[in-house]
C-alpha positions, 0 to 999 in steps of 0.5 A: 691272767692265766688260771693256775692248775689249782683254779682250773681244777677247783674253780673251773672244774676242767679235768681235761685242761688240768691234766694237760697243764699238769703233764706240761708242768711235770715235764718242765720240772722233770718230776717223776712222782705221779706219772703212773697216776697221770696215765691212769686218770688220762685214760679214764678221762679219754674213755669218758670223752670217747663215750661222749663223742659217740653220744652214749649217755651215762646216767651217773655222768656227774658222779664219774666226772666229779671222781675224775676231778678229785683224782686230778686234784690228788694228782696235782697235790702229788706233783706239788709235793714232789716239787717241794721235796726237790726244792726245799732243803728241810723237805729234801732232808726229810725225804732222805730220812723217809726213804730209808724208813721201814714202811711196813705197817706191821713193823711200825705197830710192833716197834711202837708197842715194843717200846712200851713193853720194853719200858714195862719190863725195865721197871721189873729190874733193880734200880741201876739196871732199870735206869740203864735199860730205860735210857737205852730204850728211850735213845733208840725209840727217840731216833725211831720217832724222828724217822717216823715223823719225817716219813709221815710229813713227806708222805703223799696222798693217803689211801683208804687203807693207810687212813684206817691204819693211822687212825687205829694206830693213834687211838691204840691204847698199846702205844705211848701217848707221847708218840700218838701226839707226835704223829698227830703233829706230823700229820698237821705239818703234812696237811699244811704243806699239801692238803690231803682229805684223808689225813684231814679226816683222820684228825677229825675222827680223833677229835670227834671220838672219845680220845684222851684230851691231849690227842683231841686238842692236837687234832682240833688245832690240825683240823682248823689250821688246815681247813681247805679253802676252795677245795671243799667243793670237791670234798663234801665230806669235809663240810658234813664232818664240820656240821656233825661235830660242831653242832655241839655247843661245847665244841663250838665254844672250843673253837671260839677259844682256839681262835682267840688263843691262835691270835694271841700266839700270832701276836707273840713277837709284838708282846715280846717287843712290848715287854723288852721296851716297857718292862725289862728296863725297870728290872735292869734299873732295879737290880738291887731288888731280889725276886723271891717266890712270894715277894720282892725284897731289897738285897741291901741298902742302896745309895738311892735309899741313902740319898732319897729315903723313899726311893726303895718304896717307889722302886718296889711299887714300880717293880710290882706294877711291872710284874703285875702287868706281865701276869695280866698279859699272861693270864689274858693269853699273851705268850710272854716267854717267847722273846726270852726263849727265842734265843735258846733254840739253837742247840742240837735238840732242836735240829730234829723236827719231831723234838719241837712237838714232843711233850716234855718228859725227863727221860728224853735222851737229850735231857736224861744225859744232862741232868744229875740227881741235884737237878732232877727235882727242879726238872720234875717241878717244871714239868708239873707246875711250870707255866712254860710250854714244852719247847721252853721247858726243854730250853730251860733245862738245857740252859740250866744244865750249863750252869748247874755247877754254879748254882747254890744248893738253896737256889736249886731247892727253891726252884724244886719247890715250884716256879719262882719269879713272881709268876703264877705257879698254880696252873693246872697243866692238864686243864684243856685251856693250858693243854691247848695253849702250850701246844699252840706255843710249841707250834708257833716256836717251830714255825718261827724259830726252827732253822729251816722254818722258811721252808714251811707254810707258817699258819700264823703269818698273813699271806703277802702282808694281807691282814687276816689272810693267814690260816690262823684266822680260821673263822675267815674260812667260808666253809666254817662260817656256814656251820657256826655263824652264830658265834661270829659276833663274839669273835668280831667283838674280841678282834675289835677290842684288840684293835684288829679292825681288818679282821672284823671287816673280813669276818663281818662282811662274810657273816652278814646276810639277809638278816641284820645283826645290829651289833655286828653291823655296828662293829663293822661300821666302827672298824671302817672308821678306825681304818679311815674308810669313812665312806664305807662306814657311812653306808654301813651306819646309814643302812641301819638307820634306814631300817629304823635303828636308833641305838646310840653307838650307831647314831654316833658312828653315823655322825662321826662318819659324816664329820670325817666326810666333811658333811658338817651340816648333816653331822651337826644334825646327827649330833643334835639327834644324839643329844635329843635322844640320849641326853647331852654330854660334853663330848657330844656338845664339842663335836656338834659345835665343831661341826657347826663351826666347820659348816660356817655357823661359827656363832652357833658353834661358839655358844656351846663351846663357851658354855663348857669353857666357862663351866670348867674354868678354861681347863678343858684343852679339847674345848680350848682347841675347838674354840681356837679352831673356831676363831680360824674359821671365823677369820680371827687368827689373832685370837686363835694365836693366843690360845695355840701359843698357850697350848704348845707351850704347855705340858699337854701339847698334841701334835695337831696343836703344832699343825694349827699354830703353824696355820695360824702363824702362816695366816699372820705372815709369820712364815718362818715360825709357821714352817718351824711348827709345821715341820714339828707336826710332820715329825710328830707321832700324830702325823707318823702314818699320814702325809701333811699334804692330806691335812692341807687338802682337808683344811683347804677351806679354812686356809682359803677364807683366811687368805692363803692362795693355792700357789702358797700351798705349793710354796709351803710344801717345798719349804717343808721339803715334803712331797 
């Protein structure tokens, strides 16, 4: 496979070839940006080549060549950006706006500072004139900020002078902090489109310096989402900054929390689907109940309560349970409002990119023109106490204004006193946790819901469907790993708890070096098991055992891996070791017994199973299943049939019961029943992500000893209509 231009620069480090490839690409796509830069870099490279051919030794040759490599990479990004501006509608529109923007740096400073001064002067006027002056200033300023955002978003590689200018501008106490936050977001979007080390260094400096909290956290998000991958070999200053900034334990703690919050944001669609599927139907069903700020009450006596005296109490309990579940989801970091507000982002306010990132303020032109005096307190309450991110507050206000004339005064008063609906309303919107979380939710909504969102690189999405390849998993960047290796176990534990086993595998394989962290290796092994990678799990656990580890979780993982690899004798021995070293449990006895049964030692396996079955009066269904399977392995299908018939007729039948009773009926030549049961299994949840042919292969030994021929397997496959 022919290397890309980027690989030629970053991996091969071949300046000459990269310049030839870039020149060809620019000609093919009729790109004009970077032509002058190309000629300059080519000339400098040719000069170095001429000196080399003449045998002239340059003591600084390494540094000169690295400088050429960096300049070639900057040229590559200039060409990439030019291509994007021509091909993607959102960027073409932004470029049109940027072309007419006054680019003079003094003009930018004077305009942003002038807005602050205008607002200050307006405060000296009487109330009527003051409102009009502020309204006019905000209208003009909002349009200017939109143009500035677009200008920064499509800007090319920054010079040192431009870098110093924006760093000074963002940190200036004489501009509005909302403007500074929007500028940081514009830089972040630009970095996610095309990397620029100088823009990245601006964000790093903002985070490192003693700036207001809101600026630092926006910068931190931008730093992590735009971390360079292979490019860091060209820019050692990036690694130096990371090493300097994140040696601080508090800063590393912020990184861990940010990684967790980014995961929760990336999971918002799944959380919304869960709410719509499992929670909202309860609210719809119980529409005779009213949610107040402090409780849930019945509106009036319902027909259910007349016919069934306890119906209301049960409905109240169910509603409160669902509300608690939503509260718990929110407190754990879930973005529970995304689903509801995702349908409210089509108004003209959200056509302007900068509005997705501007903090909520009641004087925003789009808001001030909609709300009247009766709604002002409601809007103020939302901005102070609400649990909505800024983007959703804007959406809520727009939706509220559309129905404000229909709202009774007492409803407006209740809303003005704080958020209702039973959701937590005592959050500190100025706390670091909420500042960071709300900003991430703003970002997520932009990349998922903006009308041109497909034009942008979505940091919350995996690349080409590869789990853990998205930029949101910044702990998966090797550049960061070298700096904060000690914090990886906590993140891996978090992802394992949230069933993101692919993420654990990626991080652990990157993190594990010569030193063995038992917990980390164990997490890796158990993740392999969850992913069905049993050979990898076996090697992982065995590696620990060979080093003398005898922790129960490791020994259990090894035993389970051996079992799934059909090494039943070894699995039985491993389970026995667990029992000897950690004490007997019913679960271990069952596992060991099944392993013995599968290894052909049916009588040995039955002894443990019958003992538990007797102790529990035959009520342990897991044991019953194991005994029935043992009968099949002991070629006693009639005894197995009795148990399986009871299992499938009961209320707790599992999908595997239909598979095994299908086997049993097949062995007993009750083929019609067998086909029916096996089809039921193939359609069950247990088999939804697997092929029944794999089950046939795994259980081939049992089928063969019960007289099922290989050709009969093929006939059954056709009878089931699977392939």
